[in-house]
Each structure stands twice: as C-alpha cells, then as structure tokens.
C-alpha positions, 0 to 999 in steps of 0.5 A: 812592832807587835798587835800584842804590845798595845794589848790586844785583845781587849782588857783595860779598865780605864777610859779609853777613846775608840778611834775609827778611821775609814775612807768616811772620815774619823769617828771618836767616842768615850763611853763610861760605865758598867754592864746594862748603865753604859753612858756616852760621855764624848762623841765627834766625827770629822769626814774627809775629802774623797781619796784621803784614805783608799783601800784602807790606806792612808793618802793624805796624812796632813788631811787625816791629822787636820780631822784627827785634831777637830775631831779631839777638839769637838769631843772636849774629851780629856782622855789621850789613850786611844784604841785603833782598829786596822781595816780587815783588809790588811789583817791575816787571821787564822784559827789554829787548834792547840793542846789544852793547858798550854802556858801562855808562854808555850801558846806564843811559841806555837802561834810563831812557828804556825806564823812562820810556816804559813804567812806570805811575809816574814815574821820580821815584817809582820805583827803578830798577835793571839787570843784564846777562843775557847775549848775547840768544837774539833778536838777533844783536850783542845783549845782554839786560838785566834792568830792574827797578823798584819804588816808593820807598815800598816800597824806603825802607819796608824799609830803615827796618826794618832801620835801626830795630834798627841793620842797614845794607843794602847789597843789596836784590833780589826775593823771586822772584830771591834763591831762584832764586838760592839754587836755581841755587847748588844746581843747580851744587854737586849738578852737574845735567846740562847743559841740563836744565830744573830747575822751582822751586815756590816757595809763600808765604803769600800768592803762589806762583811757577813758575820753569824755570831751564836751565844756572842762568838763568831762562828761565820764571816765572810768578806764581800768586795762591795762597798758604798763609795761608789753609790755615794759618789754617784748620788751626788750627780743627781737630784733627789727624786732620780737618786731611787734610780741608783739606790734601787740597783745597788740594794739589789747588788747588796740582796744578792751578795748576802743572800750568797753568803747565807747560802754558804752559811747554811751550807756550812753549818746546822743552822738553816735560818737567822733569829735576826739580821742586823744591818751596820755600817756607812750607807745612806739607804739603809731602812731601804735597804732593810725593807727590801731584805724583809720580803727577800729573806724570812728573818727579822732585818733590823738596823744596828743601833749600839747606842740603844739602851745608853745613856748620854752626857749632857756634853753630847748632843743625843740626835747627832749621835744616834743619827750616827748609829750605824756607822758607829759599830767599830769606835764603839766596840773599841771604846768598849775595851776600856769598859767593865761590860 
C-alpha cells in the first residue's frame, strides 16, 4: 500500500470530503465551487474522549468509528470519497534534487533508490510517494522532488477506519502539508504581496508546527514538541476566573518556542521578518496568544480563518463552522484537493 495509490499530491476535480482525525476528534468538510467562489457544502465535528487517539495513533478503534459515523450522519453529505491525512510525526519527508527532464517513471526509480538507501525501515514496510516541487534553487538544470514515506501500518490504520463506516479513500496526505495548502489558497485569494514570507504557527493537541511560505511554496518548517492537550486537561480543573493563571504561562512557552523558530528561520535565510504570522490550531486561547505575540514580535499576527470569503450552503450552520475556523485548516486543505482552485 503506497501513498501514490491514493493520489498524492492532490489532482482530483470531483466532490471530495476532507476528513481530519486527530486527538481532539473527527472533522469533516466538503466544499464546492472554483477559485474565488468556494462554498462550504457540508460540515461536521464530533469530539473524542481523552486517549482515543494518542500521539497520532488510534488507541480505541471502535470509538473512532462511532465518531466517524456520527459526523457522517450530521454532515448529511451524499459523498463517500474522502481525503485523509497522516500526522506529520508518522511521516518521513526529504527533498531530493534530480536532473531535469526525467520522465515520471525515471523519477519514481530514483526516489525508490534514495528511499532504500536512507529510510530507517525496509521498503517492503513503507508506503512511498513523491511530488515535484519545481526547478531547484541549488543546482542548474535540476528539479527538487519531495519524497514522502510512512509505515504501511499507519496508512492501513487510517484506511481501515474510513472503510469501516463506508468511506472510500482516494487521497492521503500529511496534516501539516494540508494545513499549509489551505493557507496557501487563502493567501492566493487575499493576494498577499509577491515574495513576502508568510508564517503559520499551527498548534495541535500533541505537537505544533511552524512553517514559512513564500509565493505559496514552503521554504521552512519545524515541528515543536509542545501541544495543547495538557492545557485543556488542566483548564477543566479550574474555575473561569482561575484559568488565566494556567493559560498565561502556556502562552509564554508557545511565544518562546515561536521566537526560537523565527530566529532559526532568519539565520538560515535571506529574510529578517515575516509579512504576517497566522495562528491556527486546537487552542481555546488563540486570541490571547495573538495579543501576546503582537507585543513580542514586530509583525502582524492574525488568526487563520480558511472560510473567510467563502459562501455557506443553507444546510450548514455558518456560526458553528466559523467557530471551528482556527482548527479546520487540515480538513479544508484536504477538501480543496477535490476542487478546481
């Protein structure tokens, strides 16, 4: 079982559900339309109890299937083809520079050779895929190709979940890639200045990611071992007036991690600032974090809303969808794989 059997990267032009499964729950989104005229057709979110999914691995298969079924019914979507994402922590990726003008078969052969020499597991245990990033900035007459690999057991686990409730998996990606794809489409719609560096700080339940996009292409990324799950657990034990004592130190830690990531990016690139930093993810305190970061770094800090500018079907409760905006980047990115964008 390989990624490429499920069309990675995205190339479909048919109705497709973006299905995001993480430690918080199941998020399901279907979009319609074309560039600049997108519409949310179906949406549902069904939360998990603590521990159902941990460190990207499904701990309680039946509970996830139940949540998937509930979300499918809530969404009322007739579509059963879905795009899934693997957690970035389950994926190995590497940029490989190859001679230009190679055929797709030749690229695939080169990628398999690279994988057999550098992956920590036998190829028989791995699912492989690749996509061409474009002309290489490091060598003339060469292209950069992204190699993506994951253990087959991780891929099969997600596929089994979808099949258990009647979904057909037609695309598999990586959660951090899907989030950046959703942001890149948002950047395109909002016409950010050419060559501006755009940052994304995506806070997950167990891990967070910092990425930088220039002209919608990812030029830097870093995974942070700091997630939001423990904070949410702690907040449940305190009254509202005491929660600020828990949130503030956590935001300080996030700010320190972000600042470290920014300095690493600046030291390894020609950039000295970002045009804008977007915040996203499973965090009830993003507004407070945005305020804190605005005081610490000299750049605009905005909450990422992938639904901004979209229309909404009468079947969809717009206020509920927009309340989930900051944690829907992955699902939106997956759903966009079925769109002409």
